[in-house]
C-alpha positions in Angstrom: -0.7 14.9 25.0 -2.4 12.2 22.0 0.1 9.4 21.5 -0.2 7.1 18.3 1.5 3.7 17.6 1.5 2.6 13.9 2.6 -1.0 12.9 4.7 0.5 10.3 5.4 -2.7 8.3 1.5 -4.3 8.6 1.0 -1.4 6.9 3.4 -1.7 4.3 2.9 -4.7 3.9 -0.9 -4.9 3.7 -0.4 -1.7 0.8 1.8 -3.6 -1.5 -0.8 -6.8 -1.0 -3.3 -4.6 -2.1 -0.6 -2.9 -5.2 0.4 -6.4 -6.8 -3.6 -7.8 -6.9 -4.4 -4.4 -8.4 -1.5 -5.2 -11.0 -2.9 -8.1 -11.3 -6.8 -6.8 -12.3 -5.3 -4.6 -14.4 -3.0 -7.3 -16.5 -5.8 -9.7 -17.1 -8.7 -6.8 -18.3 -5.7 -5.9 -20.7 -5.4 -9.3 -21.7 -8.8 -9.2 -22.4 -8.4 -6.5 -24.2 -10.8 -3.9 -22.2 -10.2 -0.8 -21.4 -9.5 1.0 -18.6 -11.5 4.2 -19.1 -14.8 2.2 -19.4 -14.6 1.6 -15.4 -13.5 5.1 -14.8 -16.5 6.6 -16.6 -19.1 4.3 -15.3 -17.4 5.0 -11.6 -18.6 8.8 -12.5 -21.8 7.3 -13.7 -22.7 5.1 -10.9 -24.0 8.2 -8.5 -26.6 8.7 -10.4 -28.3 4.9 -10.8 -28.9 4.8 -7.3 -29.8 6.7 -3.5 -28.6 4.7 -0.4 
């Protein structure tokens, strides 16, 4: 039988920290007048520039 144990509180804490960091980064980007669409397009094109 397979048994798994997870640290639910730790997972929630890490996800909350990441969400807060993303929110801060997004707020900074908006304050600078930069568009998120630019980064979405770059993410789509990124595989074309290098094979690692």
